[in-house]
C-alpha positions as CSV (number, residue, x, y, z in Angstrom):
1,M,0.0,0.0,0.0
2,I,2.9,2.3,0.7
3,G,4.1,1.5,-2.8
4,T,0.7,2.4,-4.3
5,I,1.0,5.9,-2.9
6,R,4.8,6.4,-3.4
7,H,4.6,5.4,-7.1
8,D,1.2,7.0,-7.6
9,R,-0.5,3.8,-8.9
10,V,-4.1,4.3,-9.8
11,K,-5.2,0.8,-8.7
12,H,-3.7,-2.2,-6.9
13,F,-5.4,-5.5,-7.8
14,F,-6.1,-7.4,-4.6
15,G,-7.3,-10.7,-6.0
16,A,-10.7,-12.3,-6.4
17,V,-13.5,-12.5,-3.8
18,V,-16.0,-15.2,-4.5
19,G,-19.3,-15.6,-2.8
20,K,-23.0,-16.5,-3.3
21,P,-26.1,-14.5,-2.3
22,E,-27.9,-16.0,0.6
23,T,-30.7,-13.4,1.0
24,S,-31.2,-9.9,-0.3
25,F,-28.9,-8.6,2.4
26,D,-26.5,-11.5,3.1
27,W,-23.6,-12.5,0.8
28,I,-21.7,-15.7,1.9
29,V,-17.9,-15.5,1.2
30,I,-16.5,-18.6,-0.4
31,D,-13.0,-17.3,-1.0
32,G,-11.3,-14.1,0.0
33,Q,-12.2,-14.0,3.8
34,Q,-8.6,-13.1,4.7
35,R,-8.5,-10.2,2.3
36,L,-11.8,-8.8,3.5
37,T,-10.9,-9.3,7.2
38,T,-7.5,-7.6,6.9
39,T,-8.9,-4.7,5.0
40,S,-11.7,-4.2,7.6
41,L,-9.1,-4.3,10.4
42,L,-7.0,-1.8,8.6
43,M,-9.9,0.6,8.2
44,L,-10.8,0.2,11.9
45,D,-7.2,0.9,12.8
46,L,-7.2,4.0,10.7
47,A,-10.4,5.2,12.3
48,D,-9.1,4.5,15.8
49,S,-5.7,6.1,15.1
50,S,-7.4,9.2,13.8
51,D,-9.6,9.5,16.8
52,A,-6.5,9.1,19.1
53,G,-4.5,11.7,17.2
54,V,-1.9,9.2,16.3
55,I,-2.1,9.9,12.6
56,E,-2.8,13.2,10.8
57,S,-5.7,13.7,8.5
58,K,-7.1,16.8,6.7
59,D,-10.5,15.2,6.7
60,R,-12.0,16.0,10.1
61,E,-14.5,13.2,10.1
62,P,-12.6,10.1,8.6
63,S,-13.4,8.0,11.6
64,S,-17.2,8.4,11.5
65,K,-17.3,7.9,7.7
66,I,-15.3,4.7,7.9
67,R,-17.4,3.2,10.7
68,R,-20.7,4.3,9.2
69,N,-20.1,3.3,5.6
70,Y,-17.7,0.3,5.8
71,L,-17.7,-1.3,9.2
72,K,-21.1,-1.2,10.9
73,G,-24.7,-0.1,10.5
74,A,-26.2,2.8,12.3
75,G,-27.9,0.7,14.9
76,Y,-24.9,-1.4,15.8
77,T,-24.3,-2.6,19.4
78,A,-22.0,-5.2,20.7
79,D,-25.0,-7.6,21.1
80,S,-26.3,-7.1,17.6
81,E,-23.4,-8.4,15.4
82,T,-25.9,-8.7,12.5
83,E,-25.2,-5.0,12.0
84,L,-21.6,-5.6,11.3
85,K,-20.7,-5.4,7.6
86,L,-18.4,-8.3,7.9
87,R,-19.0,-11.4,10.2
88,P,-16.0,-13.7,10.6
89,V,-16.4,-17.3,11.6
90,K,-17.6,-18.1,15.1
91,H,-14.4,-18.2,17.1
92,D,-13.2,-14.9,15.5
93,L,-16.6,-13.1,15.7
94,D,-16.5,-12.4,19.5
95,A,-13.0,-10.8,19.2
96,Y,-13.9,-8.9,16.0
97,R,-17.1,-7.4,17.3
98,R,-15.4,-6.1,20.5
99,L,-13.1,-3.8,18.5
100,P,-15.6,-1.4,17.1
101,Q,-17.4,-1.2,20.4
102,R,-14.0,-0.6,22.1
103,D,-14.7,-3.3,24.7
104,E,-11.9,-5.2,26.4
105,P,-10.2,-7.1,23.5
106,K,-9.6,-10.8,23.5
107,A,-5.8,-10.9,23.9
108,E,-5.4,-14.5,22.6
109,S,-7.3,-13.9,19.4
110,T,-5.6,-13.7,16.0
111,I,-8.0,-10.9,15.1
112,T,-6.8,-8.9,18.1
113,R,-3.1,-9.6,17.4
114,N,-3.5,-8.5,13.8
115,Y,-5.4,-5.4,14.8
116,R,-2.6,-4.4,17.2
117,Y,0.1,-5.1,14.6
118,L,-1.6,-2.9,12.0
119,R,-2.1,-0.2,14.7
120,E,1.7,-0.2,15.4
121,R,2.5,0.0,11.7
122,I,0.2,3.0,11.3
123,A,1.9,4.7,14.3
124,E,5.2,4.5,12.4
125,R,3.7,7.3,10.2
126,A,5.0,6.0,6.9
127,L,1.7,7.5,5.5
128,T,-0.6,10.2,6.6
129,G,-4.2,9.4,7.3
130,D,-5.3,10.8,4.0
131,E,-2.6,8.8,2.1
132,L,-3.6,5.6,3.8
133,W,-7.3,6.1,3.1
134,T,-6.5,6.9,-0.5
135,A,-4.4,3.7,-0.7
136,I,-7.3,1.6,0.7
137,Q,-9.7,3.2,-1.8
138,R,-7.3,2.2,-4.6
139,L,-7.5,-1.5,-3.7
140,E,-9.4,-3.4,-6.4
141,V,-10.9,-6.9,-6.3
142,M,-12.8,-9.0,-8.7
143,A,-16.1,-9.9,-7.1
144,L,-17.6,-13.2,-8.4
145,D,-21.2,-14.3,-7.7
146,L,-21.9,-18.1,-7.8
147,E,-25.0,-19.3,-9.5
148,P,-27.3,-21.8,-7.7
149,H,-26.0,-24.7,-9.9
150,D,-22.3,-23.9,-9.1
151,E,-20.4,-26.3,-6.8
152,P,-18.8,-24.0,-4.1
153,Q,-16.3,-26.6,-2.9
154,R,-14.8,-27.4,-6.3
155,I,-14.5,-23.7,-7.1
156,F,-12.9,-23.0,-3.8
157,E,-10.3,-25.8,-4.3
158,S,-9.6,-24.6,-7.9
159,L,-9.0,-21.1,-6.7
160,N,-6.7,-22.3,-4.0
161,S,-4.8,-24.9,-6.0
162,T,-1.8,-22.5,-6.2
163,G,-0.3,-19.9,-4.0
164,K,-0.3,-20.1,-0.2
165,E,-1.4,-23.6,0.9
166,L,-4.5,-23.8,3.0
167,K,-4.7,-26.0,6.0
168,E,-6.2,-29.4,5.3
169,S,-8.8,-28.8,8.0
170,D,-10.0,-25.6,6.3
171,T,-10.7,-27.3,3.0
172,I,-12.4,-30.2,4.8
173,R,-14.6,-27.8,6.8
174,N,-15.6,-26.2,3.5
175,L,-16.2,-29.6,2.0
176,V,-18.6,-30.5,4.8
177,L,-20.5,-27.2,5.1
178,M,-20.5,-25.7,1.6
179,G,-23.7,-26.3,-0.2
180,L,-25.8,-26.0,2.9
181,D,-28.0,-23.0,3.5
182,N,-26.5,-20.3,5.8
183,P,-28.6,-21.0,8.9
184,T,-27.7,-24.7,8.7
185,Q,-24.0,-23.9,8.2
186,E,-24.0,-21.6,11.2
187,R,-25.8,-24.1,13.4
188,L,-23.5,-27.0,12.5
189,Y,-20.4,-24.8,12.7
190,E,-21.3,-23.6,16.2
191,R,-22.6,-26.9,17.6
192,Y,-20.0,-29.2,16.1
193,W,-17.0,-27.7,14.2
194,N,-16.2,-24.9,16.6
195,E,-16.4,-27.4,19.5
196,I,-14.2,-29.9,17.6
197,E,-11.5,-27.2,17.1
198,R,-11.6,-26.1,20.8
199,N,-11.5,-29.7,22.0
200,V,-8.3,-30.4,20.0
201,G,-6.7,-27.1,20.8
202,F,-7.0,-26.0,17.2
203,E,-4.7,-28.8,16.1
204,T,-7.5,-29.7,13.7
205,D,-5.3,-31.0,10.9
206,T,-3.7,-33.6,13.2
207,F,-7.0,-34.6,14.7
208,I,-8.8,-35.1,11.4
209,R,-5.9,-37.2,10.1
210,I,-6.0,-39.5,13.2
211,Y,-9.8,-39.6,13.0
212,L,-9.6,-40.7,9.3
213,I,-7.0,-43.4,10.1
214,W,-9.4,-44.8,12.7
215,Q,-12.5,-44.6,10.5
216,T,-10.9,-45.9,7.2
217,R,-8.2,-48.2,8.7
218,R,-5.8,-46.5,6.3
219,T,-3.0,-43.9,6.7
220,P,-3.4,-41.2,4.0
221,R,-0.4,-39.5,2.6
222,F,0.3,-36.2,4.5
223,D,-0.7,-34.1,1.5
224,A,-3.9,-36.1,0.8
225,D,-6.1,-35.8,3.9
226,N,-8.7,-33.7,2.0
227,E,-9.0,-36.3,-0.8
228,A,-9.2,-39.1,1.8
229,F,-12.0,-37.2,3.6
230,K,-13.9,-36.9,0.3
231,V,-13.8,-40.7,-0.1
232,Y,-14.9,-41.1,3.5
233,L,-17.9,-38.8,3.0
234,R,-19.1,-40.7,0.0
235,G,-22.5,-42.2,0.8
236,L,-22.8,-39.9,3.9
237,D,-24.1,-36.9,2.0
238,E,-27.4,-37.1,3.9
239,L,-25.7,-37.8,7.2
240,V,-23.6,-34.6,7.6
241,E,-24.8,-33.8,11.1
242,Q,-24.4,-37.4,12.3
243,T,-20.8,-37.4,10.9
244,L,-20.0,-34.1,12.7
245,A,-21.5,-35.4,15.9
246,L,-19.3,-38.5,15.7
247,M,-16.2,-36.3,15.0
248,R,-17.1,-34.1,18.0
249,S,-17.3,-37.2,20.3
250,Y,-13.9,-38.4,19.1
251,S,-12.5,-34.9,19.5
252,E,-13.4,-35.2,23.2
253,H,-11.6,-38.5,23.4
254,Y,-8.6,-36.9,21.7
255,R,-8.7,-34.0,24.3
256,D,-9.0,-36.4,27.2
257,I,-5.9,-38.3,26.1
258,N,-3.8,-35.3,25.3
259,K,-4.8,-33.5,28.5
260,S,-4.6,-36.7,30.6
261,R,-8.1,-36.2,32.1
262,T,-10.0,-39.4,31.5
263,G,-11.2,-39.4,35.1
264,V,-9.1,-42.5,36.1
265,P,-6.2,-41.2,38.3
266,T,-3.8,-44.1,37.6
267,A,-4.5,-44.0,33.9
268,D,-4.1,-40.2,33.8
269,R,-0.8,-40.3,35.6
270,R,0.4,-42.7,33.0
271,L,-1.0,-40.6,30.1
272,R,0.6,-37.5,31.5
273,R,4.0,-39.1,30.9
274,F,2.8,-40.9,27.7
275,N,2.2,-37.4,26.2
276,L,5.8,-36.4,26.8
277,L,6.5,-38.3,23.7
278,N,5.1,-37.9,20.2
279,R,2.9,-41.0,20.1
280,E,0.2,-40.0,17.6
281,V,0.7,-43.4,16.0
282,A,-1.3,-45.0,18.8
283,L,-4.2,-42.5,18.9
284,P,-6.3,-44.2,16.2
285,A,-6.5,-47.2,18.6
286,L,-6.7,-45.2,21.9
287,M,-9.5,-42.9,20.9
288,P,-12.1,-45.6,20.6
289,I,-10.8,-47.3,23.7
290,V,-11.4,-44.1,25.7
291,G,-14.9,-44.1,24.0
292,D,-15.6,-47.6,25.3
293,F,-14.6,-46.5,28.8
294,K,-16.8,-43.4,28.7
295,E,-19.7,-45.6,27.6
296,A,-19.0,-48.1,30.5
297,V,-18.1,-50.8,28.0
298,L,-14.7,-51.0,29.8
299,S,-14.0,-50.9,33.5
300,S,-11.5,-48.3,34.9
301,E,-9.2,-51.2,35.8
302,E,-9.2,-52.8,32.3
303,F,-8.9,-49.3,30.7
304,T,-5.8,-48.6,32.8
305,K,-4.3,-52.0,31.9
306,I,-4.7,-51.2,28.2
307,I,-3.0,-47.8,28.6
308,I,-0.1,-49.5,30.5
309,L,0.1,-52.2,27.8
310,V,0.4,-49.7,24.9
311,D,2.9,-47.5,26.9
312,S,5.1,-50.6,27.6
313,Y,4.9,-51.8,24.0
314,L,6.0,-48.4,22.5
315,F,8.7,-47.7,25.0
316,R,10.3,-51.1,24.9
317,R,10.5,-50.8,21.2
318,A,12.1,-47.4,21.6
319,V,14.8,-48.8,23.9
320,V,15.7,-51.6,21.6
321,G,15.8,-49.2,18.6
322,A,12.8,-50.5,16.7
323,Q,11.3,-48.2,14.1
324,S,7.9,-46.7,14.9
325,N,6.8,-46.1,11.2
326,A,6.1,-49.9,11.0
327,L,3.2,-49.4,13.5
328,N,1.0,-47.0,11.5
329,K,-1.0,-49.8,9.9
330,S,-1.0,-51.9,13.1
331,F,-2.6,-49.2,15.2
332,A,-5.0,-48.2,12.5
333,T,-6.6,-51.6,12.7
334,L,-5.7,-52.7,16.3
335,Y,-9.0,-51.7,18.0
336,S,-11.3,-53.1,15.3
337,D,-9.2,-56.3,15.0
338,A,-9.3,-56.8,18.8
339,R,-13.0,-56.2,19.0
340,R,-13.7,-59.0,16.4
341,L,-11.8,-61.4,18.7
342,V,-13.5,-60.5,22.0
343,T,-16.1,-63.1,23.3
344,D,-18.2,-63.3,26.4
345,N,-15.3,-65.1,28.1
346,S,-12.5,-62.7,27.1
347,S,-11.7,-59.0,27.4
348,L,-10.5,-56.3,25.1
349,E,-7.2,-56.2,27.0
350,D,-6.7,-60.0,26.3
351,A,-7.4,-59.5,22.6
352,I,-5.0,-56.5,22.3
353,T,-2.3,-58.3,24.2
354,Y,-2.7,-61.3,21.9
355,L,-2.5,-59.2,18.7
356,L,0.6,-57.3,19.9
357,R,2.3,-60.5,21.1
358,R,1.7,-62.4,17.8
359,K,3.8,-59.8,16.0
360,D,7.0,-61.4,17.5
361,G,9.6,-62.0,14.9
362,T,8.3,-59.1,12.7
363,S,9.1,-55.4,12.5
364,G,6.2,-54.8,14.9
365,E,7.2,-57.2,17.6
366,F,6.7,-56.6,21.4
367,S,10.3,-56.6,22.8
368,N,10.6,-59.4,25.4
369,D,12.4,-59.1,28.8
370,E,15.6,-60.6,27.4
371,Q,15.8,-58.1,24.4
372,F,14.7,-55.2,26.6
373,S,17.2,-56.0,29.4
374,E,20.2,-56.4,27.1
375,R,19.6,-53.0,25.5
376,F,18.5,-51.2,28.7
377,L,21.8,-52.2,30.4
378,S,24.1,-51.4,27.5
379,R,22.4,-48.5,25.7
380,N,23.9,-45.0,25.5
381,F,21.0,-43.2,27.2
382,Y,22.8,-39.9,27.4
383,N,22.4,-39.6,23.7
384,F,18.9,-41.0,23.6
385,R,16.5,-38.7,21.8
386,L,15.7,-35.7,24.0
387,E,12.0,-36.4,24.3
388,N,12.7,-40.1,25.1
389,R,15.4,-39.2,27.7
390,R,13.2,-36.8,29.7
391,Y,10.4,-39.4,29.6
392,L,12.8,-42.1,30.8
393,F,14.0,-40.1,33.8
394,E,10.5,-38.8,34.6
395,C,9.3,-42.4,34.8
396,L,12.2,-43.9,36.6
397,E,12.1,-41.1,39.3
398,N,8.4,-41.4,40.0
399,L,7.4,-44.9,38.9
400,D,3.9,-45.5,40.2
401,S,4.2,-43.1,43.2
402,K,1.5,-40.5,43.8
403,D,4.1,-38.1,45.2
404,I,5.4,-36.8,41.9
405,V,8.5,-34.8,41.1
406,D,8.1,-33.0,37.7
407,V,11.5,-34.0,36.3
408,A,10.4,-33.5,32.6
409,S,9.4,-29.9,33.2
410,G,12.6,-29.2,35.1
411,I,14.6,-30.6,32.2
412,D,12.7,-28.4,29.7
413,A,13.2,-25.3,31.9
414,G,16.9,-26.0,32.4
415,D,16.5,-26.3,36.2
416,I,17.3,-30.1,36.1
417,S,19.9,-31.8,33.9
418,I,21.2,-35.3,33.3
419,E,24.4,-35.8,35.3
420,H,27.3,-38.2,34.7
421,I,28.2,-39.5,38.2
422,M,31.5,-40.7,36.8
423,P,32.4,-37.5,34.8
424,Q,33.0,-37.5,31.1
425,T,36.5,-36.2,31.7
426,R,38.9,-38.7,33.3
427,T,40.8,-36.8,36.0
428,K,43.8,-38.2,37.9
429,E,41.6,-38.8,41.0
430,W,38.9,-40.6,39.0
431,R,41.5,-42.8,37.3
432,E,42.8,-43.8,40.7
433,E,39.3,-44.5,42.0
434,L,38.4,-46.7,38.9
435,G,41.6,-48.7,39.2
436,P,44.0,-50.2,36.6
437,I,41.4,-50.7,33.8
438,C,40.0,-47.2,34.2
439,E,39.9,-46.5,30.5
440,E,37.9,-49.6,29.7
441,I,35.5,-48.9,32.5
442,H,35.1,-45.3,31.5
443,K,34.5,-46.1,27.9
444,T,32.0,-48.9,28.7
445,W,30.0,-47.2,31.5
446,M,30.2,-43.5,30.6
447,H,26.7,-43.1,29.1
448,R,25.0,-46.2,30.5
449,I,22.0,-45.9,32.7
450,G,23.9,-47.0,35.8
451,N,26.1,-43.9,35.6
452,L,23.4,-41.3,34.9
453,T,21.1,-39.4,37.2
454,V,19.3,-36.1,37.6
455,T,20.3,-33.0,39.5
456,G,19.9,-29.3,39.7
457,Y,23.6,-28.9,40.5
458,N,25.3,-30.2,37.4
459,S,27.6,-27.2,37.0
460,E,28.6,-27.3,40.6
461,Y,29.5,-31.0,40.5
462,S,32.0,-30.4,37.7
463,N,34.6,-33.2,37.5
464,Y,34.9,-33.5,41.3
465,T,35.6,-36.9,43.0
466,F,32.7,-39.0,44.0
467,A,33.2,-38.1,47.7
468,R,33.2,-34.4,46.9
469,K,30.1,-34.7,44.8
470,K,28.3,-36.4,47.7
471,E,29.4,-33.8,50.4
472,L,29.2,-30.4,48.7
473,P,26.1,-28.2,49.2
474,G,23.3,-29.7,47.0
475,G,25.4,-32.9,46.6
476,F,24.1,-36.4,46.4
477,D,24.0,-36.9,50.1
478,S,21.2,-34.2,50.3
479,S,19.6,-34.9,46.9
480,P,15.8,-35.1,47.1
481,Y,15.5,-37.5,44.1
482,R,14.6,-41.1,44.5
483,L,17.0,-41.9,41.6
484,N,19.9,-40.9,43.9
485,S,19.0,-43.1,46.9
486,D,21.6,-45.7,46.0
487,V,24.1,-43.0,45.1
488,R,23.7,-41.6,48.6
489,D,24.3,-45.0,50.1
490,A,27.4,-45.8,48.0
491,S,30.9,-45.2,49.6
492,R,32.7,-45.4,46.2
493,W,31.8,-45.3,42.6
494,D,33.4,-48.1,40.6
495,E,32.3,-50.7,38.1
496,A,30.7,-53.0,40.7
497,T,28.6,-50.1,42.1
498,M,27.4,-49.1,38.6
499,K,26.5,-52.7,37.8
500,R,24.4,-53.0,41.0
501,R,22.6,-49.7,40.3
502,S,22.0,-50.7,36.7
503,Q,20.3,-54.0,37.8
504,R,18.2,-52.1,40.4
505,M,17.1,-49.6,37.7
506,L,16.4,-52.5,35.2
507,Q,14.1,-54.1,37.7
508,D,12.2,-50.8,38.2
509,A,12.0,-50.5,34.4
510,I,10.7,-54.1,33.9
511,N,8.0,-53.5,36.6
512,Y,7.0,-50.1,35.1
513,W,7.1,-51.2,31.5
514,P,6.0,-54.9,31.9
515,M,6.0,-57.6,29.3
516,I,2.3,-58.4,29.3
517,E,1.4,-62.1,29.1
518,T,-1.9,-63.7,28.1
519,D,-3.3,-67.2,27.6
520,F,-6.0,-65.8,25.3
521,E,-6.7,-67.9,22.2
522,P,-9.3,-66.7,19.7
523,V,-12.1,-68.9,18.7
524,R,-10.8,-68.6,15.1
525,E,-7.2,-67.6,14.7
526,P,-7.0,-64.6,12.3
527,Q,-4.9,-64.9,9.2
528,P,-1.4,-63.6,10.0
529,S,-0.8,-60.2,8.3
530,L,2.4,-58.3,7.7
531,P,2.9,-54.8,6.3
532,M,5.5,-54.7,3.5
533,G,7.5,-52.1,5.5
534,E,11.2,-51.6,5.0
535,D,12.6,-54.8,6.4
536,N,9.9,-57.5,7.0
537,N,11.1,-60.8,5.6
538,F,8.6,-62.8,3.5
539,S,10.8,-65.7,2.6
540,K,9.3,-69.1,3.4
541,R,5.8,-67.6,3.5
542,A,3.0,-68.0,1.0
543,I,0.7,-65.1,0.3
544,V,-3.0,-65.6,0.6
545,S,-4.3,-62.0,0.0
546,Y,-3.3,-58.4,0.3
547,E,-4.8,-55.0,1.1
548,F,-3.9,-51.8,-0.6
549,D,-5.6,-48.6,-1.5
550,G,-8.7,-49.5,0.5
551,A,-9.3,-52.8,-1.3
552,S,-8.6,-56.4,-0.5
553,H,-7.4,-58.9,-3.2
554,T,-7.0,-62.6,-3.1
555,V,-3.9,-63.9,-4.8
556,G,-2.2,-67.2,-5.3
557,S,1.4,-66.1,-5.3
558,F,3.8,-63.1,-4.8
559,R,3.9,-62.9,-8.6
560,D,0.2,-62.1,-8.6
561,L,1.0,-59.5,-5.9
562,I,3.5,-57.7,-8.2
563,R,1.0,-57.7,-11.0
564,G,-1.9,-56.4,-9.0
565,V,-0.1,-53.6,-7.2
566,I,1.6,-52.3,-10.3
567,R,-1.7,-52.3,-12.2
568,T,-3.4,-50.5,-9.3
569,L,-0.7,-47.8,-9.2
570,S,-0.6,-47.5,-13.0
571,G,-4.2,-46.3,-13.0
572,E,-3.1,-42.9,-11.5
573,Y,0.7,-42.9,-11.7
574,Y,1.4,-44.5,-15.1
575,E,3.7,-41.8,-16.4
576,A,5.5,-41.4,-13.1
577,I,6.2,-45.2,-13.0
578,R,7.4,-45.1,-16.7
579,T,9.8,-42.3,-15.8
580,Y,11.1,-44.2,-12.8
581,A,11.5,-47.4,-14.8
582,A,13.1,-45.6,-17.8
583,Q,15.8,-44.1,-15.5
584,G,17.0,-47.6,-14.6
585,A,14.9,-48.6,-11.6
586,P,15.9,-52.1,-10.6
587,G,13.4,-54.8,-11.5
588,L,11.4,-52.4,-13.7
589,S,11.8,-51.3,-17.3
590,A,9.8,-49.3,-19.8
591,G,9.3,-49.7,-23.5
592,S,8.3,-52.2,-26.1
593,E,10.9,-54.8,-25.0
594,P,11.6,-56.0,-21.5
595,G,15.4,-55.3,-21.5
596,Y,16.2,-58.4,-19.5
597,S,14.8,-61.9,-19.5
598,G,12.6,-62.9,-16.6
599,R,10.4,-59.8,-16.9
600,E,6.7,-59.7,-17.7
601,E,4.7,-56.9,-19.3
602,I,2.3,-55.9,-16.5
603,V,0.6,-53.0,-18.4
604,P,1.5,-51.8,-21.9
605,G,5.0,-50.4,-21.9
606,L,5.8,-51.4,-18.3
607,W,7.8,-54.6,-17.5
608,A,8.7,-56.1,-14.1
609,V,10.6,-59.0,-12.7
610,T,8.2,-61.7,-11.7
611,S,10.3,-64.8,-12.1
612,S,12.5,-64.3,-9.0
613,S,12.5,-65.1,-5.4
614,T,10.2,-63.4,-2.9
615,A,13.3,-61.7,-1.3
616,S,13.9,-60.0,-4.7
617,K,10.3,-58.9,-5.3
618,M,10.0,-56.9,-2.1
619,P,12.8,-54.5,-2.8
620,L,11.2,-53.8,-6.2
621,L,7.9,-52.8,-4.6
622,R,9.6,-50.9,-1.8
623,G,11.6,-48.9,-4.3
624,L,8.5,-48.1,-6.3
625,F,6.6,-47.1,-3.2
626,R,9.3,-44.7,-2.1
627,A,9.6,-43.2,-5.5
628,L,5.9,-42.5,-5.6
629,G,5.8,-41.1,-2.1
630,F,3.8,-44.0,-0.6
631,D,4.4,-45.5,2.9
632,P,5.5,-49.2,2.3
633,N,3.5,-50.1,5.4
634,E,0.3,-49.3,3.4
635,L,0.6,-52.6,1.6
636,V,-0.5,-55.3,4.0
637,M,-0.1,-59.0,3.1
638,Y,-1.9,-62.0,4.7
639,V,0.4,-64.9,4.7
640,R,0.8,-68.5,5.9
641,P,4.0,-70.6,6.5
642,Q,5.3,-72.3,3.4
643,T,7.0,-75.7,3.4
644,G,9.6,-76.7,0.8
645,A,11.3,-74.6,-1.8
646,E,9.8,-71.4,-3.0
647,P,7.8,-72.1,-6.1
648,E,8.7,-68.7,-7.6
649,E,12.5,-69.1,-7.7
650,Y,14.0,-67.9,-11.0
651,T,14.1,-70.9,-13.4
652,G,15.6,-69.3,-16.5
653,G,18.3,-71.0,-18.5
654,K,21.9,-71.0,-17.5
655,S,23.3,-68.7,-20.1
656,S,25.6,-65.9,-19.0
657,R,22.9,-63.4,-19.8
658,N,20.4,-65.2,-17.6
659,L,22.9,-65.4,-14.7
660,R,23.6,-61.7,-15.0
661,S,19.9,-61.0,-15.0
662,V,19.4,-63.0,-11.9
663,F,22.2,-61.2,-10.2
664,L,21.0,-57.8,-11.1
665,D,17.4,-58.5,-10.2
666,S,18.3,-60.2,-6.9
667,M,20.7,-57.6,-5.5
668,S,19.6,-55.4,-2.7
669,W,17.8,-52.3,-4.0
670,S,17.0,-50.6,-0.8
671,M,19.6,-47.8,-1.4
672,Y,18.5,-47.2,-5.0
673,L,16.0,-44.5,-5.6
674,V,15.5,-42.5,-8.8
675,P,13.9,-39.1,-8.1
676,I,10.7,-38.4,-10.0
677,P,10.0,-34.9,-11.2
678,C,7.3,-33.2,-9.0
679,S,5.2,-32.5,-12.1
680,Q,4.8,-36.3,-12.7
681,K,3.8,-37.2,-9.2
């Protein structure tokens, strides 16, 4: 706007504003809300600044003209927001209507923050009041009226397909509400959508993604939540209010988990620590479990046991270094799979335990006591991920006690830090205390759990001897932390002492993160399923069926799997796959000829290795999934054990060309990835 005046531009095009007439006096804005709101705030700031004498103006009545002609009607009061020229959405409306009335503003509102920002810019006096008003009058927009037959949502998406990206939840909100008459929109927005946003702390994108995973049992790509929601809404056009009511209920479950207020003290203490970590992966299963408890389907005792079970499962995996991305599909279906197994003689806890335990030997396994103990005793916990480290020491300090020391907040604030009891620097005194093999002891035990603790006096401890660290003011002898009880009792700090402390802490850890056992056996054992993932091994397994892209397919071999998946992907990504194959993607080729023997034309112009071992087929699919931006865990296979040799081993002739083809097509492809131009994705 400053440039408009400085360069004496006649007009400044401000973009398009799209809407549809609702009544003779109401016009519903489809696109352009931000432009209209910003301009209205700027005019209000100009009027207020003029009244306060902050900005000079030759026009003696700019304030009254602006308010009367552009901001509000003659009969406006704070209780009659219908007289406002512009009415923002519900959670912004209260803040907006306070400003013309000069009531106490809502400090936390984006509307108020933007009003104050513009007021500060005006006070810098880059323009006079007359110049600023002239600049506002030179703003020009293209106003578009929609006809009754127009589809507001499609037009909205088309207009916003480039430029600044909208939040997924904004487009989904419009998808749900557009097309309804204005009174219905306002009622549904206020009763449901506004409540949903408040319940989830306005983390609406995250909540909708988790809700979709739970409802569809699938994990959409991070840039495709809107498209996934469209698919979810198909067939629910007449059930918009029921859909919003269900979303509101689940937003309450989401809130109760994230705020640790389910109403069960033991479970809430556990959830409070659970939330120190980013564990969104588990929420598609936990939200309906909270719902069952709220509806008295689960007792508080069983509910608490399930929370402990999930917490133990996830943290044990973190300690042994298992990847969490393998769990997306597992948690998407965990609740529904468990519910199908529950009978009158079993519980949901039994079924969930059974399902988690039967993943042993796969990328989703529940780490047993032996695996957990070995890594817990030997792991470098000092360089554990920060969120995992603060969670670990928060839990080990408090365990199941009701007398809680907030270690995590102390670490975040810098008031508490992780201390090496045996310091990282080997001083002469410490070498003498550790004995003749001090270097080996120091290297082995430096960052292990037995040598780590929490203190508020880390800098004071420095590299002092153990005796000095105990005795100085704020030293271990006067430490209030439970973690330091055995440090207070120790007379020296050597390898034997660290071993004893490690074993004591291990026992605490096993008790707090238990390996849950069950003798539950389902009436009918479900077909074993494995996500393709990055490292699951399918050798010596026969495939029965697979699930991908929301559909289930029965197949007789892994060769059929290759054919089916590539055909499905080719429907939407044919050119991208051809580009990937043409650039030398292992196991794939493009053109009229296969390039190597042992390849089959899956769709016209696309060839793939099908006459190879199962171990060779998986890297082909994993590479293709990564190239297209798909999560390999989205392909789930139902398998059974296979006896004898694999029937799909490569059986080509023994010429040097065939042997070379087998070698090339059987090599590990996990590190090979050909980038696809964005325009082809």
